[in-house]
C-alpha positions as CSV (number, residue, x, y, z in Angstrom):
1,X,132.8,105.8,22.8
2,X,131.1,107.5,25.8
3,X,130.3,105.2,28.7
4,X,126.9,105.5,30.3
5,X,126.7,106.7,33.9
6,X,125.8,104.4,36.8
7,X,122.8,105.5,38.9
8,X,123.9,105.4,42.6
9,X,121.2,107.4,44.3
10,X,117.7,108.8,44.4
11,X,116.9,112.4,45.5
12,X,113.9,114.7,45.9
13,X,114.0,118.5,45.5
14,X,113.2,120.5,48.6
15,X,112.8,124.2,49.4
16,X,116.4,124.3,50.6
17,X,118.1,121.9,48.1
18,X,117.8,118.1,47.8
19,X,117.5,115.1,50.1
20,X,117.9,111.4,49.3
21,X,120.0,108.3,49.5
22,X,123.4,107.3,48.1
23,X,123.4,103.5,47.6
24,X,126.5,101.7,46.3
25,X,128.1,98.3,47.0
26,X,130.4,99.9,49.6
27,X,128.5,103.0,50.8
28,X,124.9,103.6,51.8
29,X,124.1,107.0,53.3
30,X,121.3,109.5,53.6
31,X,122.5,112.8,52.0
32,X,121.3,116.4,52.1
33,X,122.3,119.1,49.6
34,X,121.8,122.4,51.5
35,X,121.7,125.6,49.5
36,X,124.8,127.8,50.2
37,X,123.2,131.1,51.3
38,X,126.7,132.5,51.9
39,X,127.8,132.2,48.3
40,X,129.9,135.3,47.6
41,X,131.3,134.6,44.1
42,X,130.2,132.7,41.0
43,X,132.9,130.0,41.5
44,X,131.8,129.2,45.1
45,X,129.6,126.1,45.5
46,X,125.8,126.4,45.3
47,X,125.3,123.5,47.8
48,X,127.0,121.9,50.7
49,X,126.6,118.1,50.8
50,X,125.9,116.6,54.3
51,X,125.6,113.1,55.7
52,X,124.6,112.8,59.4
53,X,125.3,116.6,59.8
54,X,128.9,116.2,58.6
55,X,130.1,118.0,55.4
56,X,131.3,115.4,52.9
57,X,131.3,117.6,49.7
58,X,130.1,120.5,47.7
59,X,128.1,121.0,44.5
60,X,127.5,123.5,41.7
61,X,124.5,124.2,39.5
62,X,125.4,123.7,35.9
63,X,123.8,124.0,32.5
64,X,124.7,122.3,29.1
65,X,122.9,121.3,25.9
66,X,121.0,118.6,27.8
67,X,119.7,121.0,30.4
68,X,120.2,121.7,34.1
69,X,122.2,119.4,36.4
70,X,124.2,119.6,39.6
71,X,127.9,118.7,39.6
72,X,129.0,117.1,42.8
73,X,132.5,117.0,44.3
74,X,132.8,114.6,47.2
75,X,135.6,115.0,49.8
76,X,134.7,111.6,51.3
77,X,137.7,109.2,50.9
78,X,135.4,106.1,50.6
79,X,133.9,107.5,47.3
80,X,136.0,106.9,44.2
81,X,137.3,109.8,42.1
82,X,135.1,110.5,39.1
83,X,132.2,112.5,37.8
84,X,129.2,112.7,40.0
85,X,126.0,114.5,38.8
86,X,122.5,115.0,40.1
87,X,120.1,115.0,37.2
88,X,116.3,115.3,36.8
89,X,114.5,112.0,36.6
90,X,111.1,111.4,35.2
91,X,109.5,111.6,38.6
92,X,108.0,114.9,39.8
93,X,110.7,116.6,42.0
94,X,112.8,113.4,41.5
95,X,116.5,113.4,40.7
96,X,119.1,110.7,40.3
97,X,122.7,110.8,41.4
98,X,125.0,109.3,38.7
99,X,128.6,108.3,38.7
100,X,131.0,108.0,35.7
101,X,134.6,107.1,36.2
102,X,137.2,109.3,34.6
103,X,138.5,108.1,31.3
104,X,142.3,107.8,30.9
105,X,143.9,110.5,28.7
106,X,145.1,109.3,25.4
107,X,148.8,109.8,24.7
108,X,149.3,112.1,21.7
109,X,151.8,110.6,19.3
110,X,154.2,113.0,17.6
């Protein structure tokens, strides 16, 4: 069974990336996703994630059967390990930041 993701932020698309607010029980912060204009290879991040001018993570544009999304990797120790994605919401230029905790791997029985 797939668990649904928690909505932990609201963002707006800008000319240079995204801007918005991360809001959890433990962390409230204004974040900016700035486009990485120095991207030299496909595996390099598409965005740098900033809070108060400090880099706290990176993000990549991704595509799957549900459409475009942005996969976020935070390097901020106060944010739990898991799957963070920025997805389009129903609002014009609106996006939501979602979190889904990692599922434990099932042991394979021989």
